MARTOR-512873 format. One record per residue (C-alpha): residue number from 1; x, y, z negated. Coordinates in steps of 0.2 Angstrom, whole numbers. Layout:
<recs>
<NUM; <X; Y; Z>>
...
</recs>
This chain:
<recs>
<1; <-66; 222; 589>>
<2; <-52; 218; 578>>
<3; <-60; 210; 562>>
<4; <-53; 205; 545>>
<5; <-61; 190; 537>>
<6; <-56; 186; 519>>
<7; <-58; 168; 515>>
<8; <-59; 164; 533>>
<9; <-52; 146; 531>>
<10; <-66; 141; 518>>
<11; <-83; 134; 523>>
<12; <-93; 149; 528>>
<13; <-78; 159; 533>>
<14; <-71; 145; 545>>
<15; <-88; 144; 554>>
<16; <-89; 163; 555>>
<17; <-71; 165; 562>>
<18; <-75; 152; 576>>
<19; <-91; 161; 581>>
<20; <-82; 178; 581>>
<21; <-68; 171; 592>>
<22; <-81; 164; 604>>
<23; <-88; 181; 605>>
<24; <-72; 188; 611>>
<25; <-66; 197; 595>>
<26; <-48; 197; 588>>
<27; <-49; 189; 570>>
<28; <-37; 192; 556>>
<29; <-39; 179; 542>>
<30; <-33; 182; 525>>
<31; <-34; 166; 514>>
<32; <-26; 160; 498>>
<33; <-29; 142; 504>>
<34; <-35; 136; 487>>
<35; <-43; 118; 486>>
<36; <-59; 124; 494>>
<37; <-50; 129; 510>>
<38; <-44; 117; 524>>
<39; <-33; 122; 538>>
<40; <-40; 108; 549>>
<41; <-56; 118; 550>>
<42; <-48; 131; 561>>
<43; <-36; 119; 571>>
<44; <-45; 122; 587>>
<45; <-41; 141; 587>>
<46; <-24; 141; 578>>
<47; <-15; 145; 594>>
<48; <-28; 157; 601>>
<49; <-19; 174; 604>>
<50; <-34; 183; 597>>
<51; <-32; 174; 580>>
<52; <-20; 179; 566>>
<53; <-17; 171; 549>>
<54; <-11; 178; 533>>
<55; <-8; 167; 518>>
<56; <-11; 177; 502>>
<57; <-21; 183; 488>>
<58; <-34; 197; 490>>
<59; <-28; 203; 472>>
<60; <-11; 207; 479>>
<61; <-12; 225; 483>>
<62; <4; 227; 493>>
<63; <-1; 213; 504>>
<64; <-19; 219; 507>>
<65; <-12; 237; 510>>
<66; <1; 230; 523>>
<67; <-12; 220; 532>>
<68; <-24; 235; 533>>
<69; <-10; 246; 539>>
<70; <-3; 234; 552>>
<71; <-20; 227; 559>>
<72; <-31; 242; 558>>
<73; <-47; 231; 557>>
<74; <-63; 239; 564>>
<75; <-74; 228; 552>>
<76; <-71; 218; 536>>
<77; <-81; 202; 532>>
<78; <-77; 199; 513>>
<79; <-80; 181; 510>>
<80; <-65; 176; 499>>
<81; <-72; 170; 482>>
<82; <-72; 156; 470>>
<83; <-90; 149; 472>>
<84; <-93; 132; 463>>
<85; <-104; 135; 448>>
<86; <-98; 120; 438>>
<87; <-80; 126; 439>>
<88; <-85; 143; 433>>
<89; <-94; 135; 418>>
<90; <-78; 125; 414>>
<91; <-66; 140; 416>>
<92; <-71; 157; 423>>
<93; <-53; 165; 424>>
<94; <-51; 162; 443>>
<95; <-69; 169; 446>>
<96; <-65; 185; 436>>
<97; <-49; 187; 446>>
<98; <-54; 183; 463>>
<99; <-72; 189; 464>>
<100; <-71; 205; 453>>
<101; <-53; 210; 454>>
<102; <-50; 204; 472>>
<103; <-65; 214; 478>>
<104; <-59; 229; 468>>
<105; <-42; 228; 477>>
<106; <-50; 227; 494>>
<107; <-62; 242; 490>>
<108; <-48; 253; 484>>
<109; <-36; 249; 498>>
<110; <-49; 252; 511>>
<111; <-54; 268; 503>>
<112; <-36; 273; 504>>
<113; <-34; 269; 523>>
<114; <-29; 285; 532>>
<115; <-39; 282; 547>>
<116; <-55; 271; 548>>
<117; <-61; 267; 566>>
<118; <-77; 274; 571>>
<119; <-91; 262; 566>>
<120; <-81; 254; 553>>
<121; <-91; 242; 541>>
<122; <-86; 233; 525>>
<123; <-98; 218; 524>>
<124; <-98; 211; 507>>
<125; <-105; 193; 507>>
<126; <-114; 188; 491>>
<127; <-126; 175; 485>>
<128; <-144; 174; 480>>
<129; <-138; 168; 463>>
<130; <-136; 185; 457>>
<131; <-154; 187; 455>>
<132; <-156; 173; 442>>
<133; <-170; 160; 442>>
<134; <-187; 160; 449>>
<135; <-203; 151; 442>>
<136; <-212; 139; 453>>
<137; <-225; 152; 459>>
<138; <-215; 168; 458>>
<139; <-212; 178; 474>>
<140; <-195; 175; 483>>
<141; <-180; 186; 481>>
<142; <-178; 202; 492>>
<143; <-166; 216; 492>>
<144; <-175; 225; 478>>
<145; <-175; 211; 466>>
<146; <-166; 215; 449>>
<147; <-150; 207; 445>>
<148; <-151; 193; 432>>
<149; <-136; 181; 434>>
<150; <-136; 166; 423>>
<151; <-119; 158; 426>>
<152; <-101; 164; 425>>
<153; <-100; 162; 444>>
<154; <-116; 172; 447>>
<155; <-111; 186; 435>>
<156; <-94; 188; 444>>
<157; <-103; 190; 461>>
<158; <-115; 202; 453>>
<159; <-100; 212; 447>>
<160; <-92; 212; 464>>
<161; <-109; 218; 472>>
<162; <-110; 232; 460>>
<163; <-92; 238; 464>>
<164; <-96; 238; 482>>
<165; <-112; 248; 479>>
<166; <-103; 260; 468>>
<167; <-89; 263; 482>>
<168; <-104; 266; 494>>
<169; <-112; 279; 482>>
<170; <-96; 287; 475>>
<171; <-84; 287; 490>>
<172; <-96; 285; 505>>
<173; <-88; 269; 510>>
<174; <-98; 260; 524>>
<175; <-103; 245; 514>>
<176; <-117; 232; 518>>
<177; <-121; 219; 505>>
<178; <-128; 202; 510>>
<179; <-137; 189; 499>>
<180; <-138; 172; 506>>
<181; <-147; 156; 500>>
<182; <-138; 139; 499>>
<183; <-128; 134; 514>>
<184; <-125; 117; 521>>
<185; <-116; 111; 537>>
<186; <-99; 106; 544>>
<187; <-82; 110; 534>>
<188; <-90; 111; 517>>
<189; <-80; 105; 502>>
<190; <-87; 88; 496>>
<191; <-89; 95; 478>>
<192; <-105; 104; 484>>
<193; <-122; 95; 483>>
<194; <-126; 90; 501>>
<195; <-108; 84; 506>>
<196; <-106; 75; 490>>
<197; <-123; 66; 493>>
<198; <-118; 62; 511>>
<199; <-100; 56; 507>>
<200; <-105; 46; 492>>
<201; <-118; 37; 501>>
<202; <-105; 33; 515>>
<203; <-94; 26; 502>>
<204; <-109; 18; 493>>
<205; <-105; 28; 477>>
<206; <-118; 34; 465>>
<207; <-127; 51; 469>>
<208; <-126; 61; 453>>
<209; <-143; 71; 450>>
<210; <-143; 85; 436>>
<211; <-158; 84; 424>>
<212; <-174; 78; 432>>
<213; <-169; 83; 450>>
<214; <-183; 95; 452>>
<215; <-173; 111; 453>>
<216; <-177; 120; 470>>
<217; <-166; 128; 482>>
<218; <-169; 137; 499>>
<219; <-157; 129; 512>>
<220; <-149; 137; 527>>
<221; <-138; 129; 540>>
<222; <-121; 138; 540>>
<223; <-123; 142; 558>>
<224; <-139; 152; 555>>
<225; <-130; 161; 541>>
<226; <-115; 166; 552>>
<227; <-127; 172; 566>>
<228; <-136; 183; 553>>
<229; <-119; 190; 548>>
<230; <-114; 194; 566>>
<231; <-131; 202; 569>>
<232; <-129; 213; 553>>
<233; <-111; 218; 560>>
<234; <-119; 223; 576>>
<235; <-136; 231; 570>>
<236; <-135; 232; 551>>
<237; <-137; 249; 543>>
<238; <-123; 255; 532>>
<239; <-128; 256; 514>>
<240; <-142; 243; 515>>
<241; <-143; 226; 507>>
<242; <-150; 211; 517>>
<243; <-156; 194; 511>>
<244; <-153; 179; 522>>
<245; <-163; 163; 519>>
<246; <-167; 147; 528>>
<247; <-186; 146; 524>>
<248; <-183; 128; 518>>
<249; <-187; 126; 499>>
<250; <-183; 109; 493>>
<251; <-180; 100; 476>>
<252; <-164; 91; 474>>
<253; <-173; 75; 475>>
<254; <-181; 80; 491>>
<255; <-164; 84; 498>>
<256; <-157; 67; 493>>
<257; <-172; 58; 501>>
<258; <-169; 68; 517>>
<259; <-151; 63; 518>>
<260; <-155; 45; 515>>
<261; <-168; 44; 528>>
<262; <-157; 53; 541>>
<263; <-142; 41; 536>>
<264; <-153; 26; 538>>
<265; <-157; 31; 556>>
<266; <-139; 37; 560>>
<267; <-130; 23; 552>>
<268; <-141; 9; 546>>
<269; <-135; -1; 531>>
<270; <-128; -18; 533>>
<271; <-135; -34; 527>>
<272; <-123; -34; 512>>
<273; <-126; -16; 508>>
<274; <-139; -12; 494>>
<275; <-154; 0; 495>>
<276; <-147; 18; 496>>
<277; <-161; 25; 486>>
<278; <-154; 15; 471>>
<279; <-138; 26; 471>>
<280; <-148; 40; 463>>
<281; <-141; 42; 446>>
<282; <-148; 55; 434>>
<283; <-135; 64; 423>>
<284; <-136; 77; 409>>
<285; <-142; 94; 416>>
<286; <-129; 108; 420>>
<287; <-128; 122; 407>>
<288; <-139; 137; 412>>
<289; <-146; 128; 427>>
<290; <-157; 140; 437>>
<291; <-174; 132; 441>>
<292; <-178; 139; 458>>
<293; <-170; 151; 472>>
<294; <-180; 158; 487>>
<295; <-177; 171; 499>>
<296; <-188; 183; 508>>
<297; <-181; 186; 526>>
<298; <-194; 200; 531>>
<299; <-181; 214; 530>>
<300; <-168; 207; 541>>
<301; <-181; 200; 553>>
<302; <-190; 216; 555>>
<303; <-175; 228; 556>>
<304; <-162; 217; 565>>
<305; <-172; 203; 573>>
<306; <-164; 188; 565>>
<307; <-172; 173; 559>>
<308; <-166; 155; 556>>
<309; <-167; 143; 570>>
<310; <-161; 126; 564>>
<311; <-174; 116; 555>>
<312; <-168; 106; 540>>
<313; <-171; 89; 547>>
<314; <-160; 94; 563>>
<315; <-147; 102; 552>>
<316; <-145; 87; 540>>
<317; <-144; 75; 555>>
<318; <-130; 85; 563>>
<319; <-121; 87; 546>>
<320; <-121; 69; 543>>
<321; <-114; 65; 560>>
<322; <-100; 78; 557>>
<323; <-95; 70; 540>>
<324; <-96; 53; 548>>
<325; <-85; 57; 562>>
<326; <-72; 67; 552>>
<327; <-67; 56; 538>>
<328; <-49; 62; 538>>
<329; <-56; 80; 535>>
<330; <-63; 75; 518>>
<331; <-58; 57; 512>>
<332; <-41; 62; 506>>
</recs>
């Protein structure tokens, strides 16, 4: 198929694009190339005849209209988004523009397409953060969980989800919505928690920990997430919402301990290097910091047959190796 991926040079997008290319598809990548994108992530496929790149903003209606007209994609993966919670707290403007207005532009331009190929799907990739915060003993999120976003980022994604849902109900657009838990793996910007932890330890810098470090997240390797998205493209039912999780709930302190343990095995500290556990540094908690996220995978497992394959210990070791071998990708 010919597939349009928005945000295809970002973390999840670049991993998805490479998997789709490997599967034989023709990929059209539309990316604004903000700070969170890195062209080096797709260097291996840059000259592939089945890969096309457009540098631009999903909010620019004429650009989006032209790409849809010229490329006639059979499926759209919408991943372009501002995603860092801390940045949304500092200033939410870009989150409102990209996540809400950008999604609106895509939906209206796809709605106006004179011809949609048979089986066309608009797969709107969202986050579990739209569901808000769970208590320690509350059941995990599923596709029926109510929306209770607590950060400007989560609110902007919830708004985009509701737009996608409305276009499905009002205009019968073939929309599928996905909600995924926290991703980790290669090509992730080092402002995010796990790559920041890894790269700070490699540079023997302090590891900032919000509050008491007991906030809980469900972690999924980006490769498993991308496999789930492809399974949804192939087998998912239009109009449905699928939750995608890794079945690995850990506190932030537990994540750091896993990273240090794996790094001690992969790259033992030298005689002159201090104890890596001493790099832990507690800082004031983030505003509106959700306590816990968790995902119930039953729906996507029962209906599509997908479930995560990569255990957290294996994924962390592979991620540490990638950041250790790709210093030029992140150190600048």
